[in-house]
C-alpha positions as CSV (number, residue, x, y, z in Angstrom):
1,X,-11.3,-3.2,-15.2
2,X,-11.8,-5.0,-11.9
3,X,-9.4,-3.3,-9.4
4,X,-9.8,-4.0,-5.7
5,X,-11.0,-1.1,-3.7
6,X,-8.0,-1.3,-1.4
7,X,-5.7,-0.4,-4.3
8,X,-7.0,3.1,-4.5
9,X,-5.5,5.9,-2.4
10,X,-7.7,7.3,0.3
11,X,-8.3,11.1,0.3
12,X,-7.9,11.2,4.1
13,X,-4.4,9.7,3.7
14,X,-3.2,12.8,1.8
15,X,-0.8,14.7,4.0
16,X,0.4,11.7,6.0
17,X,3.7,9.9,6.2
18,X,2.8,6.2,6.5
19,X,5.2,3.8,8.2
20,X,8.4,1.9,7.4
21,X,11.3,4.1,6.3
22,X,9.1,7.2,5.8
23,X,10.1,10.3,7.7
24,X,10.1,14.0,8.1
25,X,13.5,15.1,9.3
26,X,15.1,18.4,10.3
27,X,18.7,18.6,9.2
28,X,21.7,21.0,9.2
29,X,24.2,21.3,6.4
30,X,28.0,22.1,6.6
31,X,27.3,25.8,6.5
32,X,24.8,25.8,9.3
33,X,21.7,26.1,7.2
34,X,18.6,24.3,8.3
35,X,16.7,21.9,5.9
36,X,13.7,19.6,6.3
37,X,13.7,16.5,4.2
38,X,10.6,14.3,3.9
39,X,10.3,10.8,2.4
40,X,6.9,9.3,1.7
41,X,4.9,8.1,-1.2
42,X,1.4,7.1,-2.3
43,X,0.4,5.4,1.0
44,X,0.3,1.9,-0.6
45,X,-1.7,3.1,-3.6
46,X,1.2,2.3,-6.0
47,X,2.1,-0.9,-4.3
48,X,-1.4,-2.3,-4.5
49,X,-1.7,-1.3,-8.2
50,X,1.7,-3.0,-9.0
51,X,0.7,-6.2,-7.1
52,X,-2.6,-6.4,-9.0
53,X,-1.0,-6.1,-12.4
54,X,1.8,-8.6,-11.4
55,X,-1.0,-11.1,-10.8
56,X,-2.9,-10.2,-13.9
57,X,0.2,-10.1,-16.1
58,X,1.3,-13.5,-14.8
59,X,-2.1,-15.0,-15.7
60,X,-2.0,-13.5,-19.1
61,X,1.4,-14.9,-19.8
62,X,0.6,-18.3,-18.4
63,X,3.1,-18.0,-15.6
64,X,2.8,-19.7,-12.3
65,X,1.8,-17.7,-9.2
66,X,4.6,-15.8,-7.5
67,X,6.4,-15.3,-10.8
68,X,6.3,-11.5,-10.6
69,X,9.9,-11.0,-11.6
70,X,9.1,-12.5,-15.0
71,X,6.0,-10.4,-15.8
72,X,6.0,-7.9,-18.7
73,X,3.2,-5.9,-20.2
74,X,2.9,-4.7,-23.8
75,X,2.5,-0.9,-23.4
76,X,-0.1,-0.8,-26.2
77,X,-2.2,-3.7,-24.9
78,X,-5.4,-3.0,-22.9
79,X,-3.7,-4.4,-19.7
80,X,-0.6,-2.3,-20.4
81,X,-2.5,0.9,-20.9
82,X,-4.6,0.3,-17.8
83,X,-1.4,-0.2,-15.7
84,X,0.2,2.9,-17.1
85,X,-2.8,5.1,-16.4
86,X,-3.2,3.8,-12.8
87,X,0.6,3.9,-12.2
88,X,0.5,7.6,-13.1
89,X,-2.5,8.2,-10.9
90,X,-0.6,6.7,-8.0
91,X,2.5,8.8,-8.8
92,X,0.3,12.0,-8.8
93,X,-1.2,10.9,-5.5
94,X,2.4,10.6,-4.0
95,X,3.4,14.0,-5.3
96,X,0.3,15.7,-3.9
97,X,0.9,13.9,-0.6
98,X,4.4,15.3,-0.3
99,X,3.5,18.8,-1.4
100,X,0.7,18.9,1.2
101,X,3.2,17.8,4.0
102,X,5.7,20.3,2.6
103,X,3.3,23.2,2.8
104,X,2.5,22.3,6.4
105,X,6.2,22.1,7.3
106,X,6.9,25.5,5.7
107,X,4.0,27.0,7.6
108,X,5.2,25.5,10.9
109,X,8.8,26.8,10.3
110,X,7.5,30.3,9.6
111,X,5.3,30.2,12.6
112,X,8.1,29.1,15.0
113,X,11.2,30.8,13.5
114,X,9.8,33.6,11.3
115,X,11.0,34.4,7.9
116,X,10.0,32.6,4.7
117,X,10.2,28.8,4.1
118,X,9.7,27.2,0.7
119,X,10.0,23.8,-1.0
120,X,13.5,23.5,-2.5
121,X,12.9,20.4,-4.6
122,X,10.4,17.6,-5.0
123,X,11.3,14.3,-6.7
124,X,9.9,10.8,-6.9
125,X,11.6,7.4,-7.0
126,X,10.5,3.7,-7.5
127,X,8.4,4.4,-10.6
128,X,8.4,4.2,-14.4
129,X,9.0,7.4,-16.4
130,X,8.8,8.0,-20.1
131,X,12.0,9.7,-21.3
132,X,13.0,10.3,-24.9
133,X,10.2,8.0,-26.1
134,X,11.3,5.1,-23.9
135,X,10.1,3.7,-20.6
136,X,12.7,3.8,-17.8
137,X,11.9,1.9,-14.7
138,X,13.8,3.0,-11.6
139,X,13.4,0.7,-8.5
140,X,15.6,1.8,-5.5
141,X,16.7,4.7,-7.7
142,X,15.9,8.3,-8.6
143,X,16.3,10.3,-11.8
144,X,19.6,12.2,-12.2
145,X,19.6,14.7,-15.0
146,X,22.9,16.7,-15.3
147,X,23.1,20.3,-16.4
148,X,22.5,20.7,-20.1
149,X,20.1,17.8,-20.3
150,X,17.2,18.7,-22.8
151,X,14.6,17.8,-20.2
152,X,15.8,20.6,-17.9
153,X,15.7,23.4,-20.6
154,X,13.8,26.4,-19.2
155,X,13.9,25.1,-15.6
156,X,15.9,26.6,-12.7
157,X,18.2,23.5,-12.9
158,X,19.0,23.9,-16.6
159,X,22.7,24.7,-15.9
160,X,23.3,22.9,-12.6
161,X,21.3,19.7,-13.1
162,X,18.5,19.0,-10.8
163,X,19.1,18.1,-7.1
164,X,19.3,14.4,-6.0
165,X,18.2,13.5,-2.5
166,X,20.0,10.5,-0.8
167,X,18.9,9.8,2.7
168,X,21.2,7.7,5.0
169,X,19.5,7.0,8.3
170,X,18.0,8.9,11.2
171,X,21.4,8.6,12.9
172,X,23.7,9.5,10.0
173,X,21.8,12.1,8.0
174,X,21.4,12.6,4.3
175,X,22.9,14.4,1.3
176,X,21.9,16.6,-1.6
177,X,23.8,16.0,-4.8
178,X,23.8,17.2,-8.4
179,X,24.1,14.9,-11.3
180,X,27.3,14.8,-13.4
181,X,27.4,13.9,-17.2
182,X,28.6,10.4,-16.2
183,X,25.1,9.7,-15.0
184,X,24.3,8.8,-18.7
185,X,26.1,5.5,-18.0
186,X,23.4,4.6,-15.4
187,X,20.5,5.7,-17.6
188,X,20.5,9.0,-15.7
189,X,19.8,7.2,-12.5
190,X,21.3,7.3,-9.0
191,X,20.4,5.3,-5.8
192,X,17.7,7.0,-3.7
193,X,19.2,5.9,-0.4
194,X,22.2,4.4,1.2
195,X,20.7,0.9,1.1
196,X,19.8,-1.5,3.9
197,X,22.5,-3.8,5.3
198,X,20.3,-5.4,7.9
199,X,16.7,-6.7,7.5
200,X,14.0,-5.4,9.8
201,X,13.7,-8.8,11.5
202,X,17.4,-9.1,12.0
203,X,17.6,-5.6,13.5
204,X,15.0,-6.5,16.1
205,X,16.8,-9.7,17.0
206,X,20.4,-8.3,17.1
207,X,20.2,-4.6,18.1
208,X,19.8,-3.5,21.8
209,X,17.1,-0.9,22.5
210,X,19.1,0.8,25.4
211,X,22.3,1.1,23.3
212,X,20.4,2.5,20.3
213,X,18.4,5.0,22.4
214,X,21.7,6.1,24.1
215,X,23.4,6.7,20.7
216,X,20.5,8.9,19.6
217,X,20.5,10.8,22.8
218,X,24.2,11.4,22.8
219,X,24.0,12.7,19.2
220,X,21.3,15.1,20.4
221,X,18.7,13.9,17.8
222,X,15.1,14.4,18.8
223,X,12.6,11.7,17.9
224,X,8.8,11.7,18.1
225,X,8.7,8.1,19.4
226,X,9.4,7.0,23.0
227,X,12.0,4.5,21.7
228,X,14.1,4.6,18.6
229,X,12.7,2.1,16.0
230,X,15.5,-0.5,15.9
231,X,14.7,-1.5,12.3
232,X,15.4,2.1,11.1
233,X,18.4,2.9,13.3
234,X,21.9,3.6,11.9
235,X,23.4,0.1,11.8
236,X,20.5,-1.1,9.6
237,X,21.9,1.0,6.7
238,X,25.2,1.1,4.7
239,X,27.7,3.8,5.6
240,X,26.3,6.9,3.9
241,X,29.7,8.6,3.4
242,X,31.1,5.4,1.7
243,X,28.0,5.4,-0.6
244,X,28.4,9.0,-1.5
245,X,32.1,8.5,-2.2
246,X,31.3,5.6,-4.5
247,X,28.7,7.7,-6.4
248,X,31.2,10.5,-6.9
249,X,34.0,8.2,-7.9
250,X,31.7,6.7,-10.5
251,X,31.2,10.1,-12.0
252,X,27.4,9.9,-11.5
253,X,26.9,12.9,-9.2
254,X,28.7,15.3,-6.8
255,X,27.8,16.1,-3.2
256,X,26.6,19.6,-2.7
257,X,25.3,19.4,0.9
258,X,26.0,16.9,3.6
259,X,23.1,17.0,6.1
260,X,23.3,16.1,9.8
261,X,20.1,15.1,11.6
262,X,18.6,17.3,14.3
263,X,15.1,15.9,14.8
264,X,13.1,13.2,13.1
265,X,9.4,12.4,12.9
266,X,8.6,8.8,12.0
267,X,5.3,7.7,10.5
268,X,3.3,5.2,12.5
269,X,1.2,3.4,9.8
């Protein structure tokens, strides 16, 4: 199997955020409790694997280049098995990456504030998972098992359903939800963010740096960069409260904690 070297995750990248919309953010809920939410993945490992198999799959099916949306792989074929194995390798890399960062965050919190900090929940999105003997592909979505789901039997979430993390933006905060039985209608899936409403290029053309920085300062949100990244600021994303209301109205999940941002670390690469 001829996979480009760049496709494989680098050991030295474990424990790093990466760029784009990845972040580590300190937040406060409606009861004054402090949370730290982090969002990062396999540092390009999964993306490169997917890109490689899009090209290989298109060639195998006789499709023209840039026909990625029409590629499919037989799970029992050599190409399909290779993809599944490497896909899972990248998913494991992403989980390890987040857990390493999570341990470092907990250690920092304990060092600064005292007490005991622990990881509340860890979950992936944008991957394929095998559930009830079938493959479920979630892009832009995360798994949402409600209480009583067979997959949760024997876990701490058996009765409540597992948590669902939905970030909004560095200006508007995030939310922790729990799935409702209605999630079955969406193949036990819920959106993993509020969703962009403005492209990165448009944000840089339209938004003003001074006004954006002023909003963040007035909100008292600390940032690790000298200027607020325009393409990750509040106006770039849909209104989180509207999104959460829609999810609840659809019967997919209920909001347990609404988190307001206090400080945000953005990845640089």
